[in-house]
C-alpha positions in Angstrom: 0.0 0.0 0.0 2.8 2.4 0.7 4.8 1.6 -2.3 7.1 4.4 -3.4 6.0 4.1 -7.0 2.4 4.7 -6.0 2.9 7.6 -3.6 5.8 9.3 -5.3 3.6 11.8 -7.3 2.4 13.3 -4.0 5.8 14.8 -3.3 5.8 17.3 -6.3 2.2 18.2 -5.5 3.1 19.0 -1.9 6.1 21.0 -3.1 3.8 22.9 -5.4 1.3 23.5 -2.5 4.1 24.9 -0.2 5.7 27.1 -2.9 2.4 28.6 -3.9 1.3 29.3 -0.3 4.7 30.8 0.6 4.8 32.9 -2.6 1.3 34.1 -2.1 2.0 35.0 1.6 5.2 36.8 0.6 3.3 38.9 -1.9 0.6 39.7 0.6 3.1 40.6 3.2 5.2 42.8 0.9 2.4 44.5 -1.0 0.0 44.6 1.9 0.1 46.5 5.1 2.1 44.0 7.1 4.7 45.1 9.6 8.4 44.7 9.1 8.6 41.6 11.3 5.9 39.9 9.2 7.8 40.7 6.0 11.1 39.3 7.3 9.4 36.1 8.6 7.7 35.5 5.2 11.0 36.2 3.3 12.9 33.9 5.7 10.3 31.1 5.3 10.3 31.5 1.5 14.1 31.6 1.2 14.7 28.7 3.6 12.1 26.5 1.7 13.7 27.3 -1.7 17.1 26.3 -0.3 15.5 23.1 1.2 13.8 22.2 -2.1 17.0 22.9 -4.2 19.1 20.8 -1.8 16.6 18.0 -1.8 16.6 17.8 -5.6 20.4 17.9 -5.6 20.5 15.1 -3.1 18.2 13.0 -5.2 20.7 13.3 -8.1 23.5 12.3 -5.8 25.2 15.7 -5.9 25.0 16.4 -2.1 24.2 14.5 1.1 20.6 13.4 1.6 20.6 15.2 4.9 21.5 18.6 3.7 17.9 19.8 3.2 16.8 19.0 6.8 18.3 22.1 8.5 16.7 24.3 5.8 13.4 22.6 6.3 13.6 23.0 10.0 14.4 26.7 9.6 11.4 27.1 7.3 9.2 25.4 9.9 10.6 27.7 12.6 9.9 30.8 10.5 6.3 29.6 9.8 5.7 28.9 13.5 7.0 32.4 14.4 4.8 33.9 11.6 1.7 32.0 12.9 2.4 33.2 16.4 2.9 36.7 15.2 -0.3 36.7 13.1 -2.4 34.8 15.6 -4.5 37.8 16.8 -3.7 40.1 14.0 -6.2 41.0 11.3 -4.0 39.4 8.6 -6.1 36.2 8.3 -4.9 35.3 4.8 -1.3 35.2 6.1 -2.3 33.0 8.9 -4.2 30.5 6.6 -1.4 30.5 4.0 1.3 29.9 6.5 -0.7 27.1 8.1 -1.3 25.5 4.7 2.4 25.7 3.9 3.4 24.2 7.2 0.8 21.5 6.8 2.3 20.6 3.4 5.8 20.4 4.9 4.5 18.2 7.7 2.6 16.0 5.2 5.8 15.6 3.1 7.7 14.6 6.3 5.0 12.1 7.3 4.9 10.6 3.9 8.7 10.1 3.9 8.6 8.5 7.3 5.8 6.1 6.3 7.5 5.1 3.1 10.8 4.4 4.9 9.2 2.4 7.7 7.2 0.3 5.2 
């Protein structure tokens, strides 16, 4: 049931979900009326996730270690957590939802990796 050939197409879809959510949130933060901290948190989350994605693709090709993307992914999750805490009671509901969706995509990707490795 958890054969990698069956579930492998989910990884690019989760990547697309996270990239779209983070890009959309970054545009809202920069063009909207978000404060400076919100802008930096969104920029940090976006930059760390792009680095995580690039290093994950490079590790699949054998160019770098398979563990290189993990610190970038953890930094992305930290930025998203801080952004969610920052926006929790603010009127910026779209940023809260987009950050939660992006974090959910990252966690789903991690869970799928764990399930496939254990199976």
